C-alpha positions in Angstrom: 0.0 0.0 0.0 3.0 2.3 -0.1 3.6 5.0 -2.7 5.6 8.2 -2.2 4.8 9.7 1.2 2.2 7.1 2.0 2.4 5.0 5.1 0.0 2.4 6.4 -1.0 4.0 9.8 -2.3 0.9 11.6 1.0 -0.9 11.1 1.5 -4.7 11.1 2.2 -5.5 14.8 0.3 -8.2 16.6 -2.3 -5.8 17.9 -3.2 -4.6 14.4 -3.2 -8.0 12.8 -5.4 -9.5 15.5 -7.8 -6.6 15.2 -8.1 -7.0 11.4 -8.3 -10.8 11.7 -11.6 -10.5 13.6 -13.3 -9.2 10.5 -15.4 -11.6 8.3 -17.4 -11.2 5.1 -20.7 -11.5 6.9 -20.0 -8.5 9.1 -17.7 -6.4 6.8 -18.6 -7.4 3.2 -22.3 -8.2 3.6 -23.3 -5.4 1.2 -21.3 -7.1 -1.6 -22.2 -10.8 -1.0 -25.5 -10.5 -3.0 -23.5 -9.6 -6.0 -21.4 -12.8 -5.9 -22.2 -16.2 -7.3 -20.5 -19.6 -7.8 -17.9 -19.3 -10.6 -17.4 -15.6 -10.2 -13.7 -14.5 -10.4 -12.7 -12.0 -7.7 -9.8 -9.8 -6.6 -9.6 -8.8 -2.9 -7.5 -5.7 -2.9 -5.6 -5.0 0.4 -6.7 -8.4 1.7 -4.7 -8.3 4.9 -4.9 -11.5 7.0 -7.4 -13.1 4.6 -10.3 -13.7 6.9 -12.7 -11.8 4.6 -11.0 -13.1 1.5 -11.5 -16.8 2.4 -15.2 -16.1 3.1 -15.5 -14.5 -0.3 -13.6 -17.5 -1.9 -16.1 -19.9 -0.3 -19.0 -17.8 -1.7 -17.7 -17.8 -5.3 -16.2 -21.3 -5.5 -15.1 -22.7 -7.9 -14.4 -19.1 -9.2 -10.8 -18.0 -8.8 -10.0 -15.5 -6.1 -6.8 -13.5 -5.7 -5.9 -11.8 -2.4 -3.5 -8.9 -3.0 -1.6 -7.1 -0.2 1.7 -5.3 0.0 2.6 -6.8 3.4 4.1 -10.3 2.8 3.9 -11.3 6.5 0.1 -11.0 6.5 -0.1 -13.3 3.4 1.5 -16.2 5.2 -1.3 -16.3 7.7 -3.9 -15.9 4.9 -2.5 -18.9 3.1 -2.5 -20.9 6.2 -6.1 -20.0 6.9 -7.1 -21.0 3.3 -5.4 -24.3 3.8 -7.2 -24.9 7.1 -10.5 -24.2 5.4 -9.7 -26.5 2.5 -10.1 -23.7 -0.1 -8.3 -24.5 -3.4 -9.8 -21.6 -5.4 -7.9 -18.8 -3.7 -4.3 -17.6 -3.9 -2.5 -14.7 -2.1 0.1 -12.5 -3.7 2.3 -9.6 -2.6 1.6 -6.5 -4.7 0.5 -2.9 -5.0 -3.0 -1.5 -5.6 -1.3 0.9 -8.0 0.1 -1.9 -10.1 -2.4 -4.8 -9.9 -0.8 -8.0 -11.4 -3.8 -8.8 -13.6 -4.5 -8.4 -17.3 -6.9 -5.8 -18.6 -10.6 -6.8 -18.3 -9.7 -10.1 -16.6 -11.8 -10.3 -13.4 -15.6 -10.2 -12.6 -15.5 -8.5 -9.2 -13.1 -6.4 -7.2 -13.6 -6.0 -3.5 -11.6 -3.6 -1.2 -12.2 -3.1 2.5 -10.5 -0.5 4.7 -7.8 0.3 2.1 -8.7 3.6 0.3 -8.5 5.7 3.5 -4.8 4.9 3.8 -3.9 5.8 0.2 -2.3 9.0 -0.9 -3.6 8.4 -4.5 -7.0 6.7 -4.3 -7.8 7.8 -7.8 -4.9 5.9 -9.2 -6.0 2.8 -7.4 -9.5 3.1 -8.8 -8.1 3.5 -12.3 -6.3 0.2 -11.8 -9.5 -1.4 -10.5 -11.3 -0.1 -13.6 -8.6 -1.5 -15.9 -8.7 -5.1 -14.5 -12.5 -5.4 -14.4 -14.4 -7.0 -17.2 -17.0 -4.8 -18.9 -20.1 -5.3 -16.7 -17.9 -6.2 -13.8 -18.5 -4.7 -10.4 -16.4 -3.1 -7.6 -17.3 -3.1 -4.0 -15.6 -0.6 -1.6 -15.9 -0.1 2.1 -14.0 2.5 4.2 -14.7 4.4 7.4 -15.4 8.1 7.5 -14.0 9.7 10.5 -16.6 12.5 10.4 -19.2 10.2 11.9 -18.0 8.9 15.3 -20.3 8.3 18.2 -18.2 8.2 21.4 -19.4 8.1 24.9 -17.9 9.6 27.0 -16.5 12.2 24.5 -12.9 11.6 23.5 -12.4 14.2 20.8 -8.8 15.2 21.4 -7.4 11.6 21.2 -9.4 10.8 18.1 -8.3 14.1 16.5 -4.7 13.1 17.3 -5.1 9.8 15.4 -6.8 11.6 12.5 -3.9 14.0 12.2 -1.5 11.0 12.3 -3.3 9.3 9.4 -3.3 12.5 7.4 0.4 13.0 8.0 1.0 9.5 6.7 -0.7 10.4 3.4 -4.2 8.9 4.1 -7.6 10.5 4.1 -9.8 9.6 7.1 -12.8 11.2 5.3 -12.5 9.3 2.0 -15.8 7.4 2.4 -17.9 10.5 1.6 -15.8 10.9 -1.6 -16.4 7.5 -3.0 -19.0 8.7 -5.5 -16.8 11.3 -7.0 -13.8 9.0 -7.2 -15.8 6.3 -8.9 -17.4 8.6 -11.4 -14.1 10.2 -12.3 -12.6 6.7 -12.8 -15.3 5.9 -15.4 -17.7 3.7 -13.3 -21.5 3.8 -13.7 -24.4 2.5 -11.6 -22.8 3.9 -8.5 -24.7 3.1 -5.2 -23.6 4.5 -1.9 -24.7 3.5 1.6 -23.5 4.0 5.2 -23.8 2.3 8.5 -22.3 2.3 12.0 -20.2 -0.4 13.6 -20.4 -0.4 17.3 -17.4 -2.2 18.9 -18.8 -4.6 21.6 -15.5 -4.4 23.4 -14.3 -0.8 23.4 -10.9 -1.7 24.7 -10.1 -3.5 21.3 -10.5 -0.4 19.2 -9.0 1.9 21.9 -6.0 -0.4 22.2 -5.6 -0.6 18.4 -5.6 3.2 18.1 -3.5 3.7 21.2 -0.7 1.4 19.9 -0.2 3.6 16.9 -0.2 6.8 18.9 2.4 5.3 21.2 4.6 4.6 18.2 4.1 8.1 17.0 5.4 9.4 20.4 2.0 10.6 21.6 1.7 8.7 24.9 -0.7 11.2 26.5 -3.4 10.6 23.9 -2.6 6.8 23.9 -3.1 6.7 27.7 -6.3 8.6 27.5 -7.7 6.1 25.0 -6.8 3.1 27.2 -8.2 4.8 30.3 -11.4 5.8 28.5 -12.0 2.1 27.5 -12.1 1.0 31.2 -15.2 3.2 31.9 -18.4 1.1 32.3 -20.4 3.4 30.0 -17.8 3.5 27.2 -19.2 3.3 23.7 -17.3 3.5 20.4 -19.3 3.5 17.2 -17.7 4.2 13.8 -19.3 5.2 10.5 -18.5 3.2 7.4 -19.4 4.1 3.8 -20.0 1.3 1.2 -20.1 1.7 -2.5 -20.8 -0.6 -5.5 -20.3 0.5 -9.1 -20.1 -1.2 -12.5 -17.6 -0.9 -15.3 -19.7 0.0 -18.3 -19.8 -2.4 -21.3 
């Protein structure tokens, strides 16, 4: 996921990988599942530890699925998971969303979860997605938009600190609301946008995930506030997500 000044803010430590590995297609790709069918070929762009990817592979089997991520260490776990599930129609490959290793017009579906908010050049990534999709093929995107948090008790300063950190790393915490424009500019049609909230049942998981990155960025005060906040009995952390589907015209 790296290009120029771009840096993947969550990092790849154990805390971040464990946090991502809790995600499954039913909870984080449900909006895209109705657009999949057995035999469909699919690219999961920024697949991470592969927990969503393997669910998608099961949904489209025997269709071929490629999971692409720039972090090789995550792909080892993804391959292990696919083997444990007995999935033979999925492979994982190291690579960049800016240079997808697929031929033009070669895949039926492209899915990407929690990737575009970390990119310095989301338009370039969407141009690549458009290139590899077959005419009539569909893309499904899902990213948070940091303009829609529901936090109780309020924790504005710590969240603002993480927002600034992600922006300094080249990302855009507000990319979700821009999906429509990016997709239209990339040449997609039939654009459908939606939004929902994810409430974290255990606030300490999301607080610890964010605090770890603030610690690494030498912001221990904000990190400490996040961890202390999560111990309060009335703590609630709900995050807004934007989803989008769009079609490459024939």
